[in-house]
C-alpha positions, -999 to +999 in steps of 0.1 A: -724-167+498-719-130+505-704-102+484-686-076+504-711-054+523-741-069+504-767-092+518-762-130+519-772-149+488-790-182+489-779-204+459-789-238+471-815-254+493-811-290+503-785-295+476-806-282+448-810-248+432-829-223+454-861-209+439-857-174+426-883-149+416-872-123+390-897-096+401-894-102+439-857-108+443-840-088+415-823-062+437-788-048+438-766-070+460-741-043+469-755-012+486-749+021+468-730+050+483-752+080+492-730+103+470-720+100+434-684+097+423-687+133+409-696+146+444-667+127+459-642+140+433-653+176+438-649+173+475-614+159+471-605+185+445-612+212+470-587+196+494-558+196+469-547+233+473-546+228+510-524+197+507-501+209+479-482+238+495-454+254+474-420+247+489-398+269+466-401+304+450-405+289+415-435+268+426-454+299+440-461+314+406 
């Protein structure tokens, strides 16, 4: 079993539940992005004025 970009998950071995160690195997299955959502939103907010160009005189004010 695999979740998106995460590592494969072993659920069963020989038809039975696979052994699982809480301290050794309790890790996030999906890798985190190197930037936070705030960083990404700020980066995209800076692009908005370049994309939204006024097309009529009323929009320029």
